[in-house]
ZAMIPA-34454 format. One line per field, with one value per residue (C-alpha): residue number from 1; x, y, z. Coordinates in nm, 2 decimals, always signed. Layout:
// ZAMIPA-34454
baza <- c(NUM  ...) $
u <- c(X  ...) $
v <- c(Y  ...) $
w <- c(Z  ...) $
***
This chain:
// ZAMIPA-34454
baza <- c(1  2  3  4  5  6  7  8  9  10  11  12  13  14  15  16  17  18  19  20  21  22  23  24  25  26  27  28  29  30  31  32  33  34  35  36  37  38  39  40  41  42  43  44  45  46  47  48  49  50  51  52  53  54  55  56  57  58  59  60  61  62  63  64  65  66  67  68  69  70  71  72  73  74  75  76  77  78  79  80  81  82  83  84  85  86  87  88  89  90  91  92  93  94  95  96  97  98  99  100  101  102  103  104  105  106  107  108  109  110  111  112  113  114  115  116  117  118  119  120  121  122  123  124  125  126  127  128  129  130  131  132  133  134  135  136  137  138  139  140  141  142  143  144  145  146  147  148  149  150  151  152  153  154  155  156  157  158  159  160  161  162  163  164  165  166  167  168  169  170  171  172  173  174  175  176  177  178  179  180  181  182  183  184  185  186  187  188  189  190  191  192  193  194  195  196  197  198  199  200  201  202  203  204  205  206  207  208  209  210  211  212  213  214  215  216  217  218  219  220  221  222  223  224  225  226  227  228  229  230  231  232  233  234  235  236  237  238  239  240  241  242  243  244  245  246  247  248  249  250  251  252  253  254  255  256  257  258  259  260  261  262  263  264  265  266  267  268  269  270  271  272  273  274  275  276  277  278  279  280  281  282  283  284  285  286  287  288  289  290  291  292  293  294  295  296  297  298  299  300  301  302  303  304  305  306  307  308  309  310  311  312  313  314  315  316  317  318  319  320  321  322  323  324  325  326  327  328  329  330  331  332  333  334  335  336  337  338  339  340  341  342  343  344  345  346  347  348  349  350  351  352  353  354  355  356  357  358  359  360  361  362  363  364  365  366  367  368  369  370  371  372  373  374  375  376  377  378  379  380  381  382  383  384  385  386  387  388  389  390  391  392  393  394  395  396  397  398  399  400  401  402  403  404  405  406  407  408  409  410  411  412  413  414  415  416  417  418  419  420  421  422  423  424  425  426  427  428  429  430  431  432  433  434  435  436  437  438  439  440  441  442  443  444  445  446  447  448  449  450  451  452  453  454  455  456  457  458  459  460  461  462  463  464  465  466  467  468  469  470  471  472  473  474  475  476  477  478  479  480  481  482  483  484  485  486  487  488  489  490  491  492  493  494  495  496  497  498  499  500  501  502  503  504  505  506  507  508  509  510  511  512  513  514  515  516  517  518  519  520  521  522  523  524  525  526  527  528  529  530  531  532  533  534  535  536  537  538  539  540  541  542  543  544  545  546  547  548  549  550) $
u <- c(+2.31  +2.02  +1.98  +2.04  +1.80  +1.95  +1.77  +1.83  +1.67  +1.61  +1.59  +1.56  +1.76  +1.71  +1.36  +1.05  +0.97  +1.33  +1.24  +1.27  +0.98  +1.11  +1.46  +1.33  +1.14  +1.45  +1.69  +1.45  +1.43  +1.81  +1.86  +1.58  +1.77  +2.07  +1.88  +1.77  +1.42  +1.32  +1.03  +0.96  +0.81  +0.67  +0.68  +0.46  +0.50  +0.14  -0.09  -0.35  -0.39  -0.39  -0.41  -0.79  -0.91  -0.65  -0.75  -0.60  -0.51  -0.29  -0.15  -0.19  -0.36  -0.47  -0.34  -0.54  -0.37  -0.52  -0.60  -0.79  -0.53  -0.55  -0.19  +0.04  +0.09  +0.45  +0.32  +0.19  +0.53  +0.68  +0.42  +0.47  +0.85  +0.88  +0.58  +0.46  +0.13  +0.21  +0.00  -0.07  +0.24  +0.44  +0.28  +0.28  +0.21  +0.28  -0.09  -0.10  +0.21  +0.08  -0.26  -0.11  +0.11  -0.19  -0.41  -0.14  -0.12  -0.50  -0.48  -0.21  +0.03  +0.31  +0.23  +0.19  +0.52  +0.54  +0.50  +0.72  +0.77  +1.12  +1.19  +0.83  +0.73  +1.06  +1.04  +0.69  +0.83  +1.11  +0.86  +0.66  +0.96  +1.06  +0.71  +0.72  +1.05  +0.93  +0.61  +0.80  +1.09  +1.30  +1.68  +1.65  +1.39  +1.41  +1.24  +1.15  +1.12  +0.88  +0.96  +1.29  +1.58  +1.57  +1.20  +1.04  +0.79  +1.02  +1.26  +1.11  +1.14  +1.51  +1.55  +1.41  +1.65  +1.94  +1.84  +1.83  +2.18  +2.32  +2.16  +2.27  +2.55  +2.63  +2.27  +2.14  +2.24  +2.14  +2.09  +2.03  +1.87  +1.96  +1.91  +2.20  +2.05  +2.20  +2.08  +2.01  +2.19  +2.50  +2.51  +2.70  +2.58  +2.59  +2.67  +2.63  +2.26  +2.34  +2.63  +2.39  +2.14  +2.40  +2.50  +2.13  +2.12  +2.44  +2.27  +2.02  +2.31  +2.31  +2.58  +2.46  +2.64  +2.55  +2.46  +2.25  +2.30  +1.98  +2.01  +1.92  +2.25  +2.49  +2.74  +3.09  +3.41  +3.48  +3.13  +3.17  +3.50  +3.35  +3.06  +3.31  +3.52  +3.24  +2.99  +3.24  +3.23  +3.44  +3.38  +3.29  +2.97  +2.85  +2.63  +2.49  +2.11  +2.03  +1.69  +1.56  +1.27  +1.10  +1.10  +1.16  +1.51  +1.62  +1.69  +1.89  +2.09  +2.16  +2.29  +2.51  +2.65  +2.70  +2.49  +2.38  +2.75  +2.82  +2.51  +2.59  +2.94  +2.83  +2.57  +2.83  +2.58  +2.64  +2.46  +2.41  +2.52  +2.25  +1.97  +2.01  +1.68  +1.46  +1.68  +1.64  +1.26  +1.29  +1.52  +1.28  +0.99  +1.19  +1.27  +0.91  +0.84  +1.05  +0.98  +0.60  +0.53  +0.18  +0.04  -0.30  -0.48  -0.64  -0.87  -0.86  -1.18  -1.14  -1.18  -0.87  -0.62  -0.60  -0.38  -0.32  -0.18  -0.06  -0.21  -0.16  -0.18  -0.06  -0.42  -0.46  -0.11  -0.20  -0.45  -0.19  +0.07  -0.18  -0.26  +0.11  +0.18  -0.10  +0.01  +0.38  +0.28  +0.10  +0.38  +0.17  +0.25  -0.02  -0.07  -0.27  -0.50  -0.62  -0.98  -1.17  -1.53  -1.66  -1.57  -1.83  -2.10  -2.00  -1.96  -2.14  -1.99  -1.66  -1.80  -1.73  -1.36  -1.38  -1.41  -1.04  -0.95  -0.90  -1.04  -1.19  -1.12  -1.33  -1.15  -1.26  -1.38  -1.62  -1.88  -2.11  -1.87  -1.84  -2.10  -2.32  -2.01  -1.92  -2.27  -2.25  -1.91  -2.04  -2.35  -2.12  -1.89  -2.18  -2.36  -2.04  -1.89  -1.57  -1.40  -1.49  -1.35  -1.52  -1.34  -1.55  -1.72  -1.68  -1.90  -2.16  -2.18  -2.24  -2.53  -2.68  -2.64  -2.80  -3.09  -3.15  -3.11  -3.21  -3.46  -3.59  -3.55  -3.46  -3.39  -3.18  -2.89  -2.67  -2.75  -2.41  -2.52  -2.90  -3.05  -3.40  -3.40  -3.70  -3.48  -3.18  -3.00  -2.67  -2.73  -2.54  -2.44  -2.65  -2.33  -2.23  -2.55  -2.45  -2.09  -2.23  -2.48  -2.20  -1.95  -1.72  -1.54  -1.18  -1.13  -1.50  -1.56  -1.57  -1.19  -0.95  -0.97  -1.31  -1.39  -1.63  -1.79  -1.79  -2.06  -1.96  -1.93  -1.88  -1.59  -1.49  -1.49  -1.29  -1.04  -0.96  -0.99  -1.15  -1.48  -1.36  -1.14  -1.03  -0.99  -0.94  -1.22  -1.26  -1.62  -1.93  -2.20  -2.34  -2.58  -2.93  -3.06  -3.41  -3.31  -3.09  -3.36  -3.49  -3.13  -3.05  -3.38  -3.27  -2.94  -2.69  -2.50  -2.37  -2.09  -1.93  -2.11  -2.02  -2.02  -2.36  -2.50  -2.60  -2.33  -2.27  -1.90  -1.87  -2.11  -2.07  -2.24  -2.21  -1.94  -2.21  -2.33  -2.01  -1.64  -1.57  -1.81  -1.73  -1.70  -1.58  -1.70  -1.35  -1.01  -0.83  -0.54  -0.41  -0.32  -0.15  +0.22  +0.50  +0.57  +0.21  -0.04  -0.40  -0.63  -0.91  -0.68  -0.52  -0.87  -0.95  -0.62  -0.69  -1.03  -0.87  -0.61  -0.87  -1.04  -1.36  -1.62  -1.92) $
v <- c(-2.90  -2.68  -2.35  -2.04  -1.76  -1.42  -1.11  -0.76  -0.48  -0.15  +0.16  +0.53  +0.83  +1.21  +1.25  +1.04  +0.96  +0.90  +0.60  +0.29  +0.11  +0.15  +0.06  -0.25  -0.34  -0.27  -0.47  -0.76  -0.73  -0.72  -1.02  -1.21  -1.14  -1.32  -1.64  -1.59  -1.66  -1.33  -1.21  -0.88  -0.76  -0.41  -0.31  -0.01  +0.17  +0.27  +0.15  +0.07  -0.31  -0.26  +0.02  -0.02  +0.25  +0.51  +0.82  +0.81  +1.18  +1.11  +0.77  +0.72  +0.42  +0.11  -0.19  -0.51  -0.85  -1.17  -1.30  -0.97  -0.80  -0.42  -0.29  +0.00  +0.10  -0.02  -0.38  -0.29  -0.18  -0.51  -0.71  -0.51  -0.52  -0.88  -1.02  -1.19  -1.23  -1.16  -1.25  -1.10  -1.27  -1.01  -0.72  -0.61  -0.30  -0.20  -0.25  -0.60  -0.71  -0.58  -0.73  -1.07  -1.06  -0.95  -1.22  -1.48  -1.34  -1.37  -1.73  -1.82  -1.90  -1.73  -1.98  -1.72  -1.53  -1.16  -1.03  -0.74  -0.49  -0.61  -0.89  -1.01  -0.75  -0.79  -1.17  -1.15  -0.94  -1.19  -1.48  -1.31  -1.24  -1.60  -1.72  -1.50  -1.66  -2.01  -1.93  -1.81  -2.07  -1.76  -1.73  -1.37  -1.17  -0.79  -0.61  -0.24  -0.08  +0.22  +0.56  +0.74  +0.63  +0.84  +0.83  +0.67  +0.46  +0.22  +0.15  -0.19  -0.30  -0.19  -0.39  -0.70  -0.65  -0.61  -0.93  -1.12  -0.99  -1.10  -1.45  -1.49  -1.24  -1.41  -1.39  -1.04  -0.72  -0.36  -0.11  +0.25  +0.49  +0.84  +1.18  +1.41  +1.76  +2.02  +2.36  +2.59  +2.89  +2.67  +2.46  +2.18  +1.83  +1.80  +1.47  +1.58  +1.49  +1.14  +1.12  +1.20  +0.94  +0.67  +0.76  +0.74  +0.39  +0.31  +0.42  +0.13  -0.11  -0.14  -0.05  -0.03  -0.26  -0.06  +0.31  +0.44  +0.81  +0.97  +1.31  +1.54  +1.44  +1.15  +1.12  +1.24  +1.08  +1.35  +1.29  +0.92  +0.93  +1.16  +0.92  +0.63  +0.79  +0.93  +0.65  +0.38  +0.17  +0.11  +0.35  +0.04  +0.01  +0.36  +0.38  +0.67  +0.68  +1.01  +1.13  +0.97  +1.05  +0.71  +0.48  +0.20  +0.33  +0.27  -0.10  -0.02  +0.24  -0.01  -0.26  +0.00  +0.07  -0.31  -0.32  -0.68  -0.79  -0.62  -0.77  -1.12  -1.08  -0.96  -1.24  -1.49  -1.66  -1.81  -1.58  -1.65  -1.40  -1.15  -1.30  -1.10  -1.21  -1.10  -0.79  -0.69  -0.70  -0.47  -0.23  -0.22  -0.15  +0.13  +0.28  +0.28  +0.49  +0.76  +0.71  +0.72  +0.87  +1.00  +1.15  +1.07  +1.31  +1.12  +1.29  +1.13  +1.22  +1.18  +1.33  +1.21  +1.45  +1.75  +1.76  +2.12  +2.31  +1.99  +1.72  +1.36  +1.14  +0.85  +0.80  +0.64  +0.50  +0.16  +0.31  +0.55  +0.28  +0.05  +0.32  +0.38  +0.01  -0.02  +0.31  +0.21  -0.12  +0.07  +0.33  +0.60  +0.85  +0.94  +1.30  +1.30  +1.57  +1.55  +1.68  +1.71  +1.58  +1.85  +2.11  +1.98  +2.03  +2.40  +2.48  +2.25  +2.46  +2.29  +1.97  +2.11  +2.10  +1.72  +1.72  +1.80  +1.46  +1.13  +0.93  +0.96  +0.74  +0.74  +0.54  +0.40  +0.60  +0.61  +0.85  +1.12  +1.40  +1.47  +1.22  +1.46  +1.59  +1.23  +1.16  +1.47  +1.36  +1.01  +1.15  +1.38  +1.09  +0.87  +1.13  +1.27  +0.92  +0.99  +0.66  +0.61  +0.35  +0.33  +0.13  +0.00  +0.33  +0.44  +0.14  +0.22  +0.58  +0.44  +0.24  +0.53  +0.77  +0.52  +0.46  +0.83  +0.95  +0.66  +0.47  +0.80  +0.70  +1.05  +0.96  +0.66  +0.64  +0.43  +0.35  +0.49  +0.84  +0.84  +0.57  +0.72  +0.68  +0.49  +0.35  +0.21  +0.08  +0.03  -0.13  -0.28  -0.65  -0.87  -0.99  -0.63  -0.52  -0.65  -0.51  -0.16  -0.20  -0.29  -0.03  -0.30  -0.13  -0.25  -0.55  -0.61  -0.54  -0.79  -0.82  -1.01  -1.23  -1.36  -1.53  -1.38  -1.53  -1.31  -1.30  -1.39  -1.10  -0.83  -0.58  -0.76  -1.10  -0.98  -0.79  -1.09  -1.35  -1.59  -1.66  -1.68  -1.44  -1.37  -1.01  -0.83  -0.65  -0.39  -0.28  -0.34  -0.21  -0.40  -0.35  -0.41  -0.73  -0.58  -0.34  -0.56  -0.67  -0.31  -0.18  -0.45  -0.39  -0.02  -0.13  -0.16  -0.49  -0.67  -0.86  -1.00  -1.18  -1.39  -1.76  -1.80  -1.51  -1.29  -1.02  -0.78  -0.75  -0.56  -0.32  -0.18  -0.04  -0.22  -0.09  -0.01  +0.27  +0.39  +0.33  +0.23  +0.28  +0.02  -0.02  -0.29  -0.37  -0.50  -0.32  -0.44  -0.20  -0.43  -0.70  -0.48  -0.55  -0.36  -0.65  -0.77  -0.48  -0.55  -0.63  -0.40  -0.10  -0.19  -0.20  +0.14  +0.29  +0.15  +0.32  +0.65  +0.63  +0.56  +0.90  +0.73  +0.96  +0.86) $
w <- c(+0.78  +0.90  +0.71  +0.93  +0.85  +0.84  +0.98  +0.85  +1.05  +0.87  +1.09  +1.01  +1.12  +1.15  +0.99  +0.93  +0.57  +0.50  +0.28  +0.51  +0.34  -0.01  +0.12  +0.28  -0.04  -0.25  -0.03  -0.05  -0.43  -0.49  -0.25  -0.43  -0.75  -0.59  -0.55  -0.19  -0.05  +0.11  +0.32  +0.48  +0.81  +0.91  +1.27  +1.34  +1.68  +1.71  +1.99  +1.73  +1.69  +1.31  +1.06  +1.00  +1.24  +1.14  +0.95  +0.59  +0.61  +0.91  +0.83  +0.46  +0.29  +0.47  +0.27  +0.30  +0.28  +0.13  +0.48  +0.56  +0.79  +0.77  +0.75  +0.69  +0.32  +0.33  +0.32  -0.02  -0.13  +0.00  -0.20  -0.52  -0.52  -0.41  -0.59  -0.28  -0.10  +0.26  +0.57  +0.91  +1.05  +0.85  +1.03  +1.39  +1.60  +1.96  +2.03  +1.87  +2.06  +2.40  +2.33  +2.27  +2.59  +2.80  +2.65  +2.74  +3.09  +3.13  +3.01  +3.26  +2.98  +3.18  +3.46  +3.73  +3.69  +3.69  +3.34  +3.26  +2.97  +2.94  +2.85  +2.78  +2.52  +2.32  +2.35  +2.19  +1.91  +1.85  +1.85  +1.58  +1.37  +1.38  +1.30  +0.98  +0.89  +0.93  +0.75  +0.44  +0.47  +0.43  +0.38  +0.47  +0.67  +0.62  +0.91  +0.90  +1.24  +1.21  +1.34  +1.38  +1.60  +1.92  +1.96  +2.27  +2.07  +1.90  +2.19  +2.27  +1.91  +1.90  +2.23  +2.06  +1.77  +2.02  +2.20  +1.88  +1.79  +2.13  +2.08  +1.72  +1.64  +1.30  +1.18  +1.27  +1.09  +1.09  +0.80  +0.89  +0.64  +0.75  +0.60  +0.51  +0.45  +0.22  +0.35  +0.06  +0.22  +0.29  -0.02  +0.15  +0.25  +0.63  +0.81  +1.17  +1.20  +1.09  +1.33  +1.61  +1.48  +1.48  +1.84  +1.94  +1.79  +1.97  +2.30  +2.23  +2.22  +1.84  +1.59  +1.22  +0.98  +0.68  +0.64  +0.35  +0.31  +0.19  +0.04  -0.26  -0.43  -0.43  -0.14  -0.22  -0.10  +0.17  +0.33  +0.31  +0.49  +0.76  +0.82  +0.83  +1.10  +1.32  +1.27  +1.35  +1.03  +0.72  +0.43  +0.22  +0.43  +0.36  +0.05  -0.14  -0.17  -0.36  -0.46  -0.78  -1.01  -0.95  -0.65  -0.90  -0.97  -0.61  -0.65  -0.96  -0.77  -0.49  -0.74  -0.90  -0.56  -0.51  -0.20  -0.25  -0.27  +0.06  +0.23  +0.10  +0.23  +0.57  +0.61  +0.49  +0.26  -0.08  -0.33  -0.69  -0.95  -1.03  -1.24  -1.56  -1.71  -1.42  -1.36  -1.72  -1.68  -1.38  -1.58  -1.87  -1.63  -1.46  -1.80  -1.89  -1.58  -1.75  -2.12  -2.18  -2.52  -2.46  -2.15  -2.00  -1.77  -1.49  -1.24  -0.89  -0.71  -0.33  +0.01  +0.19  +0.02  +0.26  +0.56  +0.67  +0.37  +0.20  -0.02  +0.09  -0.22  +0.00  +0.10  -0.24  -0.29  -0.43  -0.68  -0.80  -0.85  -1.02  -1.27  -1.33  -1.40  -1.66  -1.82  -1.84  -2.00  -2.27  -2.31  -2.15  -1.88  -1.63  -1.52  -1.20  -1.06  -0.71  -0.71  -0.38  -0.41  -0.17  -0.43  -0.67  -0.41  -0.37  -0.74  -0.99  -1.27  -1.20  -1.35  -1.70  -1.62  -1.61  -1.99  -2.00  -1.85  -2.03  -1.73  -1.39  -1.09  -0.77  -0.51  -0.17  +0.12  +0.42  +0.56  +0.42  +0.35  -0.02  -0.13  -0.32  -0.50  -0.59  -0.73  -0.95  -1.09  -1.16  -1.34  -1.55  -1.64  -1.74  -1.95  -2.12  -2.19  -1.99  -1.89  -1.52  -1.28  -0.93  -0.66  -0.36  -0.25  -0.62  -0.73  -0.46  -0.59  -0.94  -0.82  -0.63  -0.92  -1.16  -0.93  -0.89  -1.24  -1.46  -1.24  -1.10  -0.73  -0.62  -0.26  -0.34  -0.10  +0.12  +0.48  +0.57  +0.46  +0.51  +0.72  +0.66  +0.28  +0.14  -0.14  +0.03  -0.28  -0.08  +0.26  +0.55  +0.52  +0.75  +0.92  +1.00  +1.19  +1.53  +1.48  +1.43  +1.71  +1.96  +1.82  +1.69  +1.41  +1.41  +1.19  +1.16  +0.79  +0.50  +0.47  +0.25  -0.06  -0.19  -0.51  -0.78  -1.09  -1.41  -1.68  -2.04  -2.29  -2.03  -2.00  -1.67  -1.83  -2.14  -1.92  -1.69  -1.97  -1.73  -1.55  -1.18  -0.99  -0.64  -0.51  -0.18  +0.00  +0.26  +0.32  +0.52  +0.28  -0.03  -0.32  -0.18  -0.35  -0.35  -0.63  -0.85  -1.09  -1.14  -1.19  -1.44  -1.63  -1.66  -1.82  -1.54  -1.57  -1.26  -1.44  -1.13  -0.84  -0.54  -0.62  -0.45  -0.66  -0.36  -0.36  -0.65  -0.70  -1.03  -1.20  -1.55  -1.86  -2.19  -2.43  -2.68  -2.46  -2.28  -2.35  -1.99  -1.70  -1.44  -1.06  -0.83  -0.48  -0.41  -0.43  -0.75  -0.67  -0.40  -0.66  -0.92  -0.96  -1.14  -1.38  -1.38  -1.42  -1.30  -1.60  -1.50  -1.46  -1.80  -1.96  -1.81  -1.93  -2.28  -2.28  -2.16  -2.44  -2.71  -2.66  -2.77  -2.61  -2.83) $
***
């Protein structure tokens, strides 16, 4: 008998940021733990074809998949929770769907018929969902529809889901994550906004099968009964989803509420009993998130934090989570400080404050703003033996700083910042020159997984425990080959290179001179997993914990 794939759509009600991405990840995890093969899809309502051209302070981190697709940060959550490497078939945007339909129309693939928003756009969405299912050979596909129910932007995606439900009513299900506020002056959890959200979903022809009640506290029986009556569903399908200290507690809460039992019952699939071995590993990891004995103060130097009067740490979400995983595995608790690189340009005296930190991370970025501040931080970390980890842009800053202050090339720079520098130690990749000349920015960088070869006896080699690795990239500038010999002679070690030896992938200083001063041209954070911390982050945290500032 042919296996029937089940589809679970996750939609959000009342407010944005209600937790659809973590809910999707958690549902996938608890169903995996019941023996089902699960994949996940993110549908973004943006006109952007991908997330690559979006400003991080508006949209958060751009997460890069192995095949090079630039996606929403929720794709990172899916990969981390489900321990999967997803591909571009698992991600779509309004722009990507429309682009595909228009290209087909131009190629006469519609055979001359009138192409319409409905049904052709929803049909393209359905086609992509089924492709992802086939690609993963999935028992269950969990699909997150971005945005909030009632918005104009996601109507066509809801229409696609409705059409799938009509076609296969036994295989398509809906989970709504909706917010229940508790106004401080009232002191009572209110269900009315969620009632309206469910009715807005009903207006799209969809009735949720399960309701997850997000709120500051757990749902009580009175509110559960109210939601059952006015949202037209049995009380047994209304689940409490209270705030928790760690996102990694959410799957545990869902299992405590027996959500996987209900989903297996609704889908009418044979689910194994929960796998206690794998579940115990997740429980132990979640406990470590709360029980770190010693704290480590980590300075995150960036320029994508500020958004109005708020700080948006989501710009560096994968970096933060990667640090957490390595800390938890070593029974440590990270304390993050978000430090704006621009501040070190305005007030060099602030550099002395960095001595209070156990380690410094300089993550990826683009453009000239804050560069001189970054370089001051790198110099301070190098000279004061503070563990330093540079990621992509952070490695380029290392090379520029070393060229300026050790080699004495005072105007050393990157073409991205100063195209007139005589000592262009960071330069555009040859393959990128035509892209920039023709204003081709979207999806035009070096993207996705590439192999690298590691040198024996280096920090990188010892950390990975092997000589060949594969890591994900997102950049268009590289270390200029013309300066490599000079930099190496001055003591900088290029411990990771592309297989042909032409591209510098990792730079470091020997342990004999610095406890940890290392940068990667790639983004190791994209491969860090809760139960499998990334070896370079773990080496960095070990150095931070040693307090060995020689």
